VOMAR-560326 format. One line per 8 residues: their letters; for each residue x, y, z of N, C-alpha, C, O. Coordinates in Angstrom, 1 decimal. Layout:
BEGIN
A> X Y Z X Y Z X Y Z X Y Z ~ ...
END
This chain:
BEGIN
XXXXXXXX> -8.7 15.1 6.6 -8.6 16.5 6.1 -7.6 17.3 6.9 -6.8 18.0 6.4 ~ -7.6 17.1 8.2 -6.7 17.8 9.1 -5.2 17.3 8.8 -4.3 18.1 8.8 ~ -5.0 16.0 8.6 -3.7 15.5 8.3 -3.2 16.1 6.9 -2.0 16.4 6.8 ~ -4.1 16.2 6.0 -3.6 16.8 4.7 -3.3 18.3 4.9 -2.3 18.8 4.3 ~ -4.0 19.0 5.7 -3.7 20.4 6.0 -2.4 20.5 6.6 -1.6 21.4 6.3 ~ -2.1 19.6 7.6 -0.8 19.6 8.2 0.3 19.3 7.2 1.4 19.9 7.3 ~ 0.1 18.4 6.4 1.1 18.0 5.3 1.4 19.2 4.4 2.5 19.4 4.0 ~ 0.3 19.9 4.0 0.5 21.1 3.2 1.3 22.1 3.9 2.2 22.7 3.3
XXXXXXXX> 1.0 22.4 5.1 1.8 23.4 5.9 3.3 22.9 6.0 4.2 23.7 5.9 ~ 3.5 21.7 6.3 4.8 21.1 6.5 5.6 21.2 5.2 6.8 21.5 5.2 ~ 4.9 21.0 4.1 5.6 21.1 2.8 6.1 22.6 2.5 7.2 22.8 2.0 ~ 5.2 23.5 2.9 5.6 24.9 2.8 6.8 25.3 3.6 7.7 25.9 3.2 ~ 6.8 24.8 4.9 7.9 25.1 5.8 9.1 24.4 5.3 10.2 24.9 5.4 ~ 9.0 23.2 4.8 10.1 22.4 4.3 10.8 23.1 3.1 12.0 23.2 3.1 ~ 10.0 23.5 2.1 10.7 24.1 1.0 11.2 25.5 1.4 12.2 25.9 0.8 ~ 10.6 26.2 2.3 11.1 27.5 2.8 12.4 27.2 3.5 13.4 28.0 3.4
XXXXXXXX> 12.5 26.1 4.2 13.8 25.8 4.9 14.9 25.5 3.9 16.0 25.9 4.1 ~ 14.6 24.7 2.9 15.6 24.4 1.9 16.1 25.7 1.2 17.3 25.9 0.9 ~ 15.1 26.6 1.0 15.5 27.9 0.4 16.4 28.7 1.3 17.3 29.4 0.9 ~ 16.1 28.7 2.6 16.9 29.4 3.6 18.3 28.8 3.6 19.3 29.6 3.7 ~ 18.4 27.5 3.6 19.8 26.9 3.6 20.5 27.3 2.3 21.7 27.6 2.3 ~ 19.8 27.3 1.2 20.4 27.7 -0.1 20.9 29.1 0.0 21.9 29.5 -0.5 ~ 20.1 30.0 0.6 20.4 31.4 0.7 21.7 31.6 1.6 22.5 32.4 1.3 ~ 21.8 30.8 2.6 23.0 30.8 3.5 24.2 30.3 2.7 25.3 30.9 2.8
XXXXXXXX> 24.0 29.3 1.9 25.2 28.8 1.0 25.6 29.8 0.0 26.8 29.9 -0.3 ~ 24.7 30.6 -0.5 25.1 31.6 -1.5 25.4 33.0 -0.9 25.4 34.0 -1.6 ~ 25.6 33.0 0.4 25.9 34.2 1.2 24.8 35.3 1.1 25.1 36.5 0.8 ~ 23.6 34.9 1.2 22.4 35.8 1.2 22.3 36.7 0.0 22.1 37.9 0.1 ~ 22.5 36.0 -1.2 22.4 36.8 -2.4 21.1 36.6 -3.1 20.8 37.3 -4.1 ~ 20.2 35.8 -2.5 18.9 35.6 -3.1 18.0 36.7 -2.7 18.1 37.3 -1.6 ~ 17.1 37.1 -3.6 16.1 38.2 -3.3 15.2 37.8 -2.2 15.0 36.6 -1.9 ~ 14.6 38.7 -1.5 13.8 38.5 -0.3 12.5 37.7 -0.6 11.9 37.1 0.3
XXXXXXXX> 12.0 37.8 -1.8 10.8 37.2 -2.2 10.9 35.7 -2.4 9.9 35.0 -2.6 ~ 12.1 35.2 -2.5 12.3 33.7 -2.9 11.8 32.8 -1.8 11.2 31.8 -2.2 ~ 12.1 33.1 -0.6 11.6 32.2 0.5 10.1 32.1 0.6 9.6 31.0 0.6 ~ 9.3 33.2 0.6 7.9 33.1 0.6 7.3 32.4 -0.6 6.4 31.6 -0.6 ~ 8.0 32.7 -1.8 7.5 32.1 -3.0 7.8 30.5 -3.0 6.9 29.8 -3.5 ~ 8.9 30.1 -2.4 9.2 28.7 -2.3 8.2 28.0 -1.4 7.8 26.9 -1.6 ~ 7.9 28.7 -0.3 6.9 28.2 0.7 5.5 28.0 0.0 4.9 27.0 0.1 ~ 5.1 29.0 -0.8 3.9 28.9 -1.5 3.9 27.8 -2.6 2.9 27.1 -2.7
XXXXXXXX> 5.0 27.7 -3.3 5.1 26.6 -4.3 5.1 25.3 -3.6 4.4 24.3 -4.2 ~ 5.7 25.1 -2.5 5.7 23.8 -1.8 4.3 23.5 -1.3 3.9 22.3 -1.4 ~ 3.6 24.5 -0.8 2.2 24.2 -0.4 1.3 23.9 -1.5 0.5 22.9 -1.5 ~ 1.4 24.6 -2.6 0.6 24.4 -3.8 0.9 23.0 -4.4 0.0 22.2 -4.8 ~ 2.2 22.7 -4.5 2.6 21.4 -5.0 2.1 20.2 -4.2 1.6 19.2 -4.7 ~ 2.2 20.4 -2.9 1.6 19.3 -2.0 0.1 19.2 -2.1 -0.4 18.0 -2.2 ~ -0.6 20.3 -2.2 -2.0 20.2 -2.4 -2.4 19.5 -3.7 -3.3 18.7 -3.7 ~ -1.7 19.9 -4.8 -2.0 19.2 -6.1 -1.7 17.8 -6.0 -2.4 16.9 -6.5
XXXXXXXX> -0.5 17.4 -5.4 -0.2 16.0 -5.3 -1.2 15.2 -4.5 -1.6 14.1 -4.9 ~ -1.7 15.8 -3.4 -2.7 15.1 -2.6 -4.0 14.9 -3.4 -4.7 13.9 -3.2 ~ -4.4 15.9 -4.2 -5.6 15.8 -5.0 -5.5 14.7 -6.0 -6.4 13.9 -6.2 ~ -4.4 14.7 -6.7 -4.2 13.7 -7.8 -3.9 12.3 -7.3 -4.1 11.3 -8.0 ~ -3.3 12.1 -6.1 -3.0 10.8 -5.6 -4.1 10.2 -4.8 -4.0 9.1 -4.3 ~ -5.2 10.9 -4.6 -6.3 10.5 -3.8 -6.8 9.1 -4.3 -7.0 8.2 -3.4 ~ -7.1 8.9 -5.5 -7.7 7.7 -6.0 -6.7 6.5 -5.7 -7.2 5.5 -5.3 ~ -5.5 6.7 -6.0 -4.5 5.6 -5.8 -4.3 5.3 -4.3 -4.2 4.1 -3.9
XXXXXXXX> -4.3 6.3 -3.5 -4.2 6.1 -2.0 -5.4 5.4 -1.5 -5.3 4.5 -0.6 ~ -6.6 5.7 -2.0 -7.8 5.0 -1.5 -7.9 3.6 -2.0 -8.2 2.7 -1.2 ~ -7.7 3.4 -3.2 -7.8 2.0 -3.8 -6.7 1.1 -3.4 -6.8 -0.1 -3.5 ~ -5.6 1.6 -3.0 -4.4 0.8 -2.6 -4.8 -0.1 -1.4 -4.2 -1.2 -1.2 ~ -5.7 0.3 -0.6 -6.1 -0.4 0.6 -7.3 -1.4 0.4 -7.7 -2.1 1.3 ~ -7.8 -1.4 -0.8 -8.9 -2.3 -1.1 -8.4 -3.7 -1.4 -7.4 -3.9 -1.9 ~ -9.2 -4.7 -0.9 -8.9 -6.1 -1.2 -9.1 -6.3 -2.8 -9.7 -5.5 -3.4 ~ -8.5 -7.4 -3.2 -8.5 -7.7 -4.7 -9.9 -7.9 -5.2 -10.2 -7.7 -6.4
XXXXXXXX> -10.9 -8.2 -4.3 -12.2 -8.5 -4.8 -13.0 -7.2 -5.0 -14.1 -7.3 -5.6 ~ -12.5 -6.1 -4.6 -13.2 -4.8 -4.9 -12.7 -4.3 -6.2 -11.5 -4.0 -6.4 ~ -13.7 -4.1 -7.1 -13.3 -3.6 -8.5 -13.9 -2.2 -8.7 -15.1 -2.0 -8.5 ~ -13.0 -1.3 -9.0 -13.4 0.1 -9.3 -14.1 0.0 -10.7 -13.4 -0.3 -11.7 ~ -15.4 0.4 -10.8 -16.1 0.3 -12.0 -16.2 1.6 -12.7 -16.2 1.7 -14.0 ~ -16.2 2.7 -12.0 -16.4 4.0 -12.6 -15.7 5.1 -11.7 -15.8 5.0 -10.5 ~ -15.2 6.1 -12.4 -14.7 7.3 -11.7 -15.3 8.5 -12.3 -15.7 8.5 -13.4 ~ -15.3 9.6 -11.5 -15.8 10.9 -12.0 -14.6 11.8 -12.0 -13.9 12.1 -11.0
XXXXXXXX> -14.4 12.4 -13.2 -13.3 13.4 -13.4 -13.9 14.8 -13.5 -15.0 15.0 -14.1 ~ -13.3 15.7 -12.8 -13.8 17.1 -12.8 -12.7 18.1 -13.2 -11.5 17.8 -13.1 ~ -13.1 19.2 -13.7 -12.3 20.3 -14.1 -12.9 21.5 -13.4 -14.1 21.6 -13.3 ~ -12.0 22.4 -12.9 -12.5 23.6 -12.2 -11.7 24.8 -12.6 -10.4 24.7 -12.8 ~ -12.3 25.9 -12.8 -11.6 27.1 -13.2 -10.6 27.6 -12.1 -9.5 28.1 -12.4 ~ -10.8 27.3 -10.8 -9.9 27.7 -9.8 -8.8 26.7 -9.6 -8.0 26.9 -8.7 ~ -8.8 25.6 -10.4 -7.7 24.7 -10.4 -7.3 24.5 -11.9 -7.7 23.5 -12.5 ~ -6.6 25.5 -12.5 -6.4 25.4 -13.9 -5.7 24.2 -14.4 -5.9 23.8 -15.6
XXXXXXXX> -4.9 23.6 -13.6 -4.2 22.4 -14.0 -5.1 21.2 -14.3 -4.8 20.2 -15.0 ~ -6.4 21.3 -13.8 -7.3 20.2 -14.1 -7.8 20.2 -15.5 -8.4 19.2 -16.0 ~ -7.6 21.3 -16.2 -7.9 21.3 -17.7 -6.9 20.5 -18.5 -7.2 20.1 -19.6 ~ -5.7 20.4 -17.9 -4.7 19.6 -18.6 -4.9 18.1 -18.2 -4.9 17.3 -19.1 ~ -5.0 17.8 -16.9 -5.2 16.5 -16.4 -6.4 16.5 -15.5 -6.2 17.1 -14.4 ~ -7.6 16.0 -15.9 -8.7 16.1 -14.9 -8.5 15.4 -13.6 -7.7 14.4 -13.6 ~ -9.1 15.9 -12.6 -9.0 15.3 -11.3 -10.1 14.3 -11.0 -11.3 14.7 -11.3 ~ -9.8 13.2 -10.4 -10.9 12.2 -10.0 -11.3 12.6 -8.6 -10.5 12.6 -7.7
XXXXXXXX> -12.6 12.8 -8.4 -13.1 13.1 -7.1 -14.1 12.1 -6.5 -14.5 12.2 -5.4 ~ -14.6 11.1 -7.3 -15.5 10.1 -6.8 -15.3 8.8 -7.6 -14.7 8.8 -8.7 ~ -15.7 7.7 -6.9 -15.6 6.4 -7.6 -16.8 5.6 -7.2 -17.4 5.7 -6.1 ~ -17.1 4.7 -8.1 -18.1 3.6 -7.8 -17.4 2.3 -8.0 -16.8 2.0 -9.0 ~ -17.5 1.4 -7.0 -16.8 0.2 -7.0 -17.8 -1.0 -6.7 -18.9 -0.7 -6.0 ~ -17.5 -2.1 -7.1 -18.3 -3.3 -6.8 -17.5 -4.2 -5.9 -16.3 -4.5 -6.2 ~ -18.1 -4.6 -4.8 -17.5 -5.5 -3.8 -17.9 -6.9 -4.1 -18.9 -7.4 -3.7 ~ -17.0 -7.6 -4.9 -17.4 -9.0 -5.3 -17.4 -10.0 -4.2 -17.8 -11.2 -4.4
XXXXXXXX> -16.9 -9.7 -3.0 -17.0 -10.6 -1.9 -18.4 -10.9 -1.5 -18.7 -11.9 -0.9 ~ -19.3 -10.0 -1.9 -20.7 -10.2 -1.5 -21.6 -10.7 -2.7 -22.8 -10.8 -2.5 ~ -21.0 -11.1 -3.8 -21.7 -11.6 -5.0 -22.5 -12.8 -4.6 -22.0 -13.8 -4.0 ~ -23.8 -12.8 -5.0 -24.6 -14.0 -4.8 -25.5 -14.2 -6.1 -26.0 -13.2 -6.6 ~ -25.6 -15.4 -6.5 -26.5 -15.7 -7.6 -27.5 -16.8 -7.2 -27.2 -17.7 -6.5 ~ -28.7 -16.7 -7.7 -29.7 -17.6 -7.5 -29.9 -18.5 -8.7 -30.0 -18.0 -9.8 ~ -29.8 -19.9 -8.6 -29.9 -20.7 -9.7 -31.3 -20.5 -10.5 -31.4 -20.8 -11.7 ~ -32.3 -20.1 -9.8 -33.6 -19.8 -10.4 -33.6 -18.6 -11.3 -34.4 -18.4 -12.2
XXXXXXXX> -32.6 -17.7 -11.0 -32.5 -16.4 -11.8 -31.0 -16.3 -12.1 -30.3 -15.4 -11.5 ~ -30.4 -17.1 -13.0 -29.0 -17.0 -13.3 -28.5 -15.7 -13.9 -27.3 -15.5 -13.8 ~ -29.3 -14.9 -14.5 -28.9 -13.7 -15.1 -28.8 -12.5 -14.1 -28.5 -11.4 -14.4 ~ -29.2 -12.8 -12.8 -29.2 -11.7 -11.8 -28.1 -12.0 -10.8 -27.8 -13.1 -10.4 ~ -27.5 -10.9 -10.4 -26.4 -11.0 -9.4 -26.7 -10.0 -8.2 -27.0 -8.8 -8.5 ~ -26.7 -10.5 -7.0 -26.8 -9.6 -5.8 -25.4 -9.3 -5.4 -24.6 -10.2 -5.2 ~ -25.1 -8.0 -5.2 -23.8 -7.6 -4.8 -23.9 -6.3 -4.0 -24.9 -5.7 -3.7 ~ -22.7 -5.8 -3.6 -22.6 -4.5 -2.8 -21.9 -3.5 -3.7 -20.9 -3.8 -4.4
XXXXXXXX> -22.5 -2.3 -3.7 -21.9 -1.2 -4.4 -21.4 -0.2 -3.4 -22.0 0.1 -2.4 ~ -20.1 0.3 -3.7 -19.5 1.3 -2.9 -19.5 2.6 -3.6 -19.1 2.7 -4.7 ~ -19.9 3.7 -2.9 -19.8 5.0 -3.4 -18.8 5.8 -2.5 -19.0 5.9 -1.3 ~ -17.7 6.2 -3.1 -16.7 6.8 -2.4 -16.4 8.2 -3.0 -16.2 8.3 -4.2 ~ -16.4 9.2 -2.2 -16.1 10.6 -2.7 -15.0 11.2 -1.9 -14.9 11.0 -0.7 ~ -14.3 12.1 -2.5 -13.3 12.8 -1.8 -14.0 13.8 -0.9 -14.9 14.5 -1.3 ~ -13.6 13.9 0.4 -14.2 14.7 1.4 -15.7 14.4 1.7 -16.4 15.2 2.2 ~ -16.1 13.1 1.4 -17.5 12.7 1.6 -17.4 11.4 2.3 -16.5 10.6 2.2
XXXXXXXX> -18.4 11.1 3.2 -18.5 9.7 3.8 -18.8 8.7 2.7 -19.6 8.9 1.8 ~ -18.1 7.5 2.8 -18.4 6.4 1.9 -19.7 5.8 2.2 -20.1 5.7 3.4 ~ -20.3 5.3 1.2 -21.6 4.6 1.3 -21.5 3.2 0.7 -20.9 3.1 -0.4 ~ -22.2 2.3 1.2 -22.3 0.9 0.7 -23.7 0.5 0.8 -24.4 0.6 1.8 ~ -24.2 -0.1 -0.3 -25.6 -0.6 -0.3 -25.7 -1.8 -1.2 -24.9 -2.0 -2.1 ~ -26.7 -2.6 -1.0 -27.0 -3.8 -1.8 -27.7 -3.5 -3.1 -28.6 -2.6 -3.1 ~ -27.4 -4.2 -4.2 -28.0 -4.0 -5.5 -28.1 -5.3 -6.1 -27.3 -6.2 -6.0 ~ -29.3 -5.5 -6.8 -29.4 -6.7 -7.7 -29.3 -6.2 -9.1 -30.1 -5.3 -9.6
XXXXXXXX> -28.4 -6.7 -9.9 -28.2 -6.4 -11.3 -28.8 -7.5 -12.1 -28.5 -8.7 -11.9 ~ -29.6 -7.1 -13.1 -30.2 -8.1 -14.1 -29.3 -7.9 -15.3 -29.5 -7.0 -16.1 ~ -28.4 -8.9 -15.5 -27.4 -8.8 -16.6 -28.0 -8.9 -18.0 -27.6 -8.3 -18.9 ~ -29.1 -9.7 -18.1 -29.7 -10.0 -19.4 -30.5 -8.8 -19.8 -30.6 -8.5 -21.0 ~ -31.2 -8.1 -18.9 -32.1 -7.0 -19.2 -31.5 -5.7 -19.0 -32.2 -4.6 -19.2 ~ -30.2 -5.6 -18.7 -29.5 -4.3 -18.4 -30.3 -3.4 -17.5 -30.6 -2.3 -17.9 ~ -30.5 -3.9 -16.3 -31.2 -3.1 -15.3 -30.7 -3.4 -13.9 -30.0 -4.4 -13.7 ~ -31.1 -2.6 -12.9 -30.6 -2.8 -11.6 -31.8 -2.4 -10.6 -32.6 -1.6 -11.0
XXXXXXXX> -31.8 -3.0 -9.4 -32.7 -2.7 -8.4 -31.9 -2.5 -7.1 -31.2 -3.4 -6.6 ~ -32.1 -1.3 -6.5 -31.4 -1.1 -5.2 -32.2 -1.8 -4.1 -33.5 -1.8 -4.1 ~ -31.5 -2.4 -3.2 -32.2 -3.1 -2.1 -32.5 -2.1 -1.0 -31.7 -1.9 -0.1 ~ -33.7 -1.6 -1.0 -34.1 -0.6 0.0 -35.2 -1.3 0.8 -35.5 -2.5 0.6 ~ -35.7 -0.6 1.8 -36.6 -1.2 2.8 -37.8 -2.0 2.3 -38.1 -3.1 2.8 ~ -38.5 -1.5 1.2 -39.7 -2.2 0.8 -39.4 -3.4 -0.1 -40.3 -4.1 -0.4 ~ -38.2 -3.6 -0.5 -37.9 -4.7 -1.4 -37.8 -6.0 -0.6 -37.1 -6.1 0.4 ~ -38.4 -7.0 -1.1 -38.5 -8.4 -0.5 -38.1 -9.4 -1.5 -38.4 -9.2 -2.7
XXXXXXXX> -37.6 -10.5 -1.1 -37.4 -11.6 -1.9 -38.6 -12.6 -1.9 -39.0 -13.0 -0.8 ~ -39.1 -12.9 -3.0 -40.3 -13.8 -3.1 -39.8 -15.3 -2.9 -38.6 -15.5 -2.8 ~ -40.7 -16.2 -2.8 -40.4 -17.6 -2.6 -39.5 -18.1 -3.7 -38.6 -19.0 -3.4 ~ -39.7 -17.7 -4.9 -39.0 -18.2 -6.1 -37.6 -17.5 -6.2 -36.9 -17.8 -7.2 ~ -37.3 -16.5 -5.3 -36.0 -15.8 -5.4 -36.1 -14.5 -6.2 -35.1 -13.8 -6.3 ~ -37.3 -14.2 -6.7 -37.4 -13.0 -7.5 -37.6 -11.8 -6.5 -37.9 -12.0 -5.3 ~ -37.4 -10.6 -7.0 -37.6 -9.4 -6.1 -39.1 -9.0 -6.2 -39.6 -8.8 -7.2 ~ -39.6 -8.7 -5.0 -40.9 -8.1 -4.9 -40.8 -6.6 -4.5 -39.9 -6.3 -3.7
XXXXXXXX> -41.6 -5.8 -5.0 -41.6 -4.3 -4.7 -40.3 -3.6 -5.1 -40.0 -2.6 -4.6 ~ -39.6 -4.2 -6.1 -38.4 -3.5 -6.5 -38.6 -2.5 -7.6 -39.5 -2.6 -8.4 ~ -37.9 -1.4 -7.5 -37.9 -0.4 -8.5 -36.7 -0.6 -9.4 -35.6 -0.2 -9.1 ~ -37.0 -1.2 -10.6 -35.9 -1.5 -11.5 -35.6 -0.3 -12.3 -36.5 0.5 -12.8 ~ -34.3 0.0 -12.5 -33.8 1.1 -13.3 -33.1 0.5 -14.5 -32.1 -0.2 -14.3 ~ -33.5 1.0 -15.6 -32.8 0.5 -16.9 -31.5 1.2 -17.0 -31.4 2.4 -16.8 ~ -30.5 0.5 -17.4 -29.1 1.0 -17.6 -28.7 0.9 -19.0 -29.3 0.1 -19.8 ~ -27.8 1.7 -19.4 -27.2 1.6 -20.7 -26.5 0.3 -20.9 -26.0 -0.3 -20.0
XXXXXXXX> -26.5 -0.2 -22.1 -25.9 -1.5 -22.4 -24.4 -1.4 -22.1 -23.8 -2.4 -21.7 ~ -23.8 -0.3 -22.2 -22.3 -0.1 -22.0 -22.0 0.5 -20.6 -20.9 1.0 -20.3 ~ -23.0 0.4 -19.7 -22.8 0.9 -18.3 -21.6 0.2 -17.6 -21.6 -1.0 -17.5 ~ -20.6 0.9 -17.1 -19.4 0.3 -16.6 -19.7 -0.5 -15.2 -19.1 -1.5 -14.9 ~ -20.7 0.0 -14.5 -21.0 -0.6 -13.2 -21.7 -1.9 -13.5 -21.5 -2.9 -12.8 ~ -22.6 -1.9 -14.4 -23.3 -3.2 -14.8 -22.3 -4.2 -15.3 -22.4 -5.4 -15.0 ~ -21.4 -3.7 -16.2 -20.4 -4.6 -16.7 -19.5 -5.2 -15.6 -19.2 -6.4 -15.7 ~ -19.1 -4.4 -14.6 -18.3 -4.9 -13.5 -19.0 -5.9 -12.7 -18.5 -6.9 -12.3
XXXX> -20.3 -5.6 -12.4 -21.1 -6.6 -11.6 -21.4 -7.9 -12.3 -21.4 -8.9 -11.6 ~ -21.6 -7.9 -13.6 -21.9 -9.1 -14.3 -20.7 -9.8 -14.8 -20.8 -11.0 -15.3 ~ -19.5 -9.3 -14.7 -18.3 -9.9 -15.2 -18.0 -11.2 -14.6 -17.5 -12.1 -15.3 ~ -18.2 -11.4 -13.3 -17.8 -12.6 -12.6 -18.9 -13.6 -12.6 -18.7 -14.7 -12.0
END
Protein backbone atom coordinates (compact mmCIF):
# COMPACT_ATOMS: atom_id res chain seq x y z
CA UNK A 1 0.00 0.00 0.00
CA UNK A 2 2.84 2.38 0.82
CA UNK A 3 4.61 1.58 -2.45
CA UNK A 4 1.43 2.26 -4.41
CA UNK A 5 1.01 5.58 -2.61
CA UNK A 6 4.59 6.51 -3.52
CA UNK A 7 3.96 5.47 -7.14
CA UNK A 8 0.85 7.67 -7.30
CA UNK A 9 2.75 10.68 -5.91
CA UNK A 10 5.64 10.02 -8.32
CA UNK A 11 3.22 9.88 -11.27
CA UNK A 12 1.81 13.26 -10.25
CA UNK A 13 5.27 14.80 -9.98
CA UNK A 14 6.30 13.17 -13.26
CA UNK A 15 3.40 14.51 -15.28
CA UNK A 16 3.77 17.93 -13.62
CA UNK A 17 7.45 17.87 -14.66
CA UNK A 18 6.55 17.03 -18.24
CA UNK A 19 4.08 19.90 -18.23
CA UNK A 20 6.73 22.23 -16.80
CA UNK A 21 9.15 21.28 -19.60
CA UNK A 22 6.39 21.77 -22.16
CA UNK A 23 5.65 25.18 -20.67
CA UNK A 24 9.32 26.16 -20.97
CA UNK A 25 9.35 24.99 -24.61
CA UNK A 26 6.33 27.15 -25.49
CA UNK A 27 7.84 30.13 -23.63
CA UNK A 28 5.43 30.04 -20.68
CA UNK A 29 2.29 30.42 -22.74
CA UNK A 30 0.35 27.72 -20.89
CA UNK A 31 -2.22 28.85 -18.31
CA UNK A 32 -1.28 28.49 -14.65
CA UNK A 33 -3.82 25.73 -13.97
CA UNK A 34 -2.26 23.28 -16.46
CA UNK A 35 0.54 22.03 -14.21
CA UNK A 36 -1.66 21.21 -11.15
CA UNK A 37 -4.25 19.67 -13.47
CA UNK A 38 -1.57 17.51 -15.10
CA UNK A 39 -0.33 16.41 -11.68
CA UNK A 40 -3.86 15.50 -10.65
CA UNK A 41 -4.49 13.60 -13.88
CA UNK A 42 -1.21 11.73 -13.47
CA UNK A 43 -2.11 10.72 -9.93
CA UNK A 44 -5.64 9.70 -10.89
CA UNK A 45 -4.39 7.77 -13.92
CA UNK A 46 -1.82 5.88 -11.85
CA UNK A 47 -4.41 5.06 -9.17
CA UNK A 48 -6.83 3.72 -11.79
CA UNK A 49 -4.09 1.69 -13.48
CA UNK A 50 -3.01 0.17 -10.15
CA UNK A 51 -6.61 -0.79 -9.34
CA UNK A 52 -7.25 -2.44 -12.70
CA UNK A 53 -3.88 -4.17 -12.98
CA UNK A 54 -4.11 -5.69 -9.47
CA UNK A 55 -5.47 -9.06 -10.63
CA UNK A 56 -2.86 -9.51 -13.36
CA UNK A 57 -0.02 -8.43 -11.06
CA UNK A 58 -1.10 -10.88 -8.33
CA UNK A 59 -1.74 -13.88 -10.57
CA UNK A 60 1.43 -13.35 -12.62
CA UNK A 61 3.42 -14.69 -9.67
CA UNK A 62 1.30 -17.81 -9.20
CA UNK A 63 2.65 -21.19 -10.30
CA UNK A 64 0.83 -22.91 -13.16
CA UNK A 65 -0.90 -25.28 -10.71
CA UNK A 66 -2.89 -22.45 -9.11
CA UNK A 67 -6.13 -21.90 -11.00
CA UNK A 68 -8.21 -18.77 -10.49
CA UNK A 69 -11.74 -20.11 -10.16
CA UNK A 70 -13.73 -16.99 -9.37
CA UNK A 71 -13.33 -13.22 -9.19
CA UNK A 72 -15.48 -10.54 -7.61
CA UNK A 73 -16.23 -7.44 -9.65
CA UNK A 74 -17.35 -4.22 -7.99
CA UNK A 75 -18.78 -0.91 -9.05
CA UNK A 76 -18.68 2.18 -6.84
CA UNK A 77 -20.24 5.62 -7.20
CA UNK A 78 -16.99 7.28 -6.11
CA UNK A 79 -15.19 5.47 -8.95
CA UNK A 80 -17.48 6.25 -11.88
CA UNK A 81 -15.22 4.46 -14.38
CA UNK A 82 -16.12 1.15 -12.68
CA UNK A 83 -19.58 1.41 -14.22
CA UNK A 84 -17.93 1.16 -17.63
CA UNK A 85 -15.43 -1.57 -16.69
CA UNK A 86 -16.00 -3.21 -13.28
CA UNK A 87 -13.00 -3.54 -10.99
CA UNK A 88 -11.89 -6.92 -9.60
CA UNK A 89 -11.17 -6.72 -5.88
CA UNK A 90 -11.15 -10.39 -4.78
CA UNK A 91 -10.39 -13.81 -6.15
CA UNK A 92 -10.84 -17.44 -5.19
CA UNK A 93 -8.23 -19.87 -6.49
CA UNK A 94 -7.61 -23.61 -6.24
CA UNK A 95 -4.05 -24.74 -5.53
CA UNK A 96 -3.85 -28.02 -7.45
CA UNK A 97 -0.42 -28.80 -5.99
CA UNK A 98 -2.26 -30.05 -2.90
CA UNK A 99 -4.91 -32.15 -4.70
CA UNK A 100 -5.40 -35.57 -3.15
CA UNK A 101 -7.90 -38.28 -4.01
CA UNK A 102 -8.79 -41.38 -2.03
CA UNK A 103 -9.46 -44.53 -4.11
CA UNK A 104 -12.24 -45.43 -1.65
CA UNK A 105 -13.96 -42.10 -2.45
CA UNK A 106 -13.04 -41.31 -6.07
CA UNK A 107 -15.61 -38.50 -6.41
CA UNK A 108 -14.00 -36.47 -3.62
CA UNK A 109 -10.94 -34.28 -3.91
CA UNK A 110 -8.98 -32.75 -1.05
CA UNK A 111 -7.38 -29.47 -2.06
CA UNK A 112 -6.36 -26.00 -0.89
CA UNK A 113 -8.48 -22.93 -1.53
CA UNK A 114 -6.89 -19.47 -1.68
CA UNK A 115 -8.90 -16.35 -0.81
CA UNK A 116 -7.12 -13.22 -1.97
CA UNK A 117 -8.47 -9.70 -1.66
CA UNK A 118 -7.10 -6.31 -2.51
CA UNK A 119 -5.89 -4.63 0.70
CA UNK A 120 -6.68 -7.81 2.67
CA UNK A 121 -4.46 -10.59 3.99
CA UNK A 122 -4.58 -13.75 1.87
CA UNK A 123 -6.07 -16.86 3.41
CA UNK A 124 -5.55 -20.51 2.52
CA UNK A 125 -7.45 -23.47 3.90
CA UNK A 126 -8.15 -27.11 3.13
CA UNK A 127 -11.42 -28.19 1.55
CA UNK A 128 -12.87 -31.50 0.44
CA UNK A 129 -15.09 -31.21 -2.63
CA UNK A 130 -17.60 -33.96 -3.39
CA UNK A 131 -17.81 -33.69 -7.17
CA UNK A 132 -20.68 -36.16 -7.57
CA UNK A 133 -22.96 -34.54 -4.98
CA UNK A 134 -21.96 -30.89 -5.67
CA UNK A 135 -20.93 -30.09 -2.10
CA UNK A 136 -17.92 -29.08 -0.07
CA UNK A 137 -16.63 -29.46 3.47
CA UNK A 138 -14.10 -27.07 4.96
CA UNK A 139 -11.37 -28.80 6.95
CA UNK A 140 -11.75 -27.13 10.33
CA UNK A 141 -10.68 -28.35 13.78
CA UNK A 142 -13.49 -30.82 14.46
CA UNK A 143 -13.26 -32.60 11.08
CA UNK A 144 -11.49 -35.96 11.17
CA UNK A 145 -10.81 -38.62 8.60
CA UNK A 146 -12.39 -41.98 9.44
CA UNK A 147 -10.66 -45.31 8.85
CA UNK A 148 -12.35 -45.70 5.45
CA UNK A 149 -11.19 -42.23 4.35
CA UNK A 150 -14.56 -40.54 4.77
CA UNK A 151 -14.96 -37.32 6.71
CA UNK A 152 -16.29 -37.41 10.25
CA UNK A 153 -17.90 -34.33 11.86
CA UNK A 154 -17.85 -32.46 8.56
CA UNK A 155 -20.30 -29.69 7.78
CA UNK A 156 -21.15 -30.28 4.13
CA UNK A 157 -22.33 -27.24 2.18
CA UNK A 158 -24.36 -27.83 -0.95
CA UNK A 159 -23.11 -25.90 -3.98
CA UNK A 160 -24.79 -24.93 -7.20
CA UNK A 161 -24.15 -27.30 -10.06
CA UNK A 162 -22.46 -24.51 -12.02
CA UNK A 163 -20.30 -23.27 -9.11
CA UNK A 164 -16.96 -22.18 -10.63
CA UNK A 165 -14.89 -23.18 -7.58
CA UNK A 166 -16.41 -26.68 -7.58
CA UNK A 167 -15.76 -26.96 -11.32
CA UNK A 168 -12.13 -25.88 -10.90
CA UNK A 169 -11.51 -28.33 -8.05
CA UNK A 170 -13.10 -31.27 -9.84
CA UNK A 171 -11.59 -30.55 -13.26
CA UNK A 172 -8.30 -32.39 -12.70
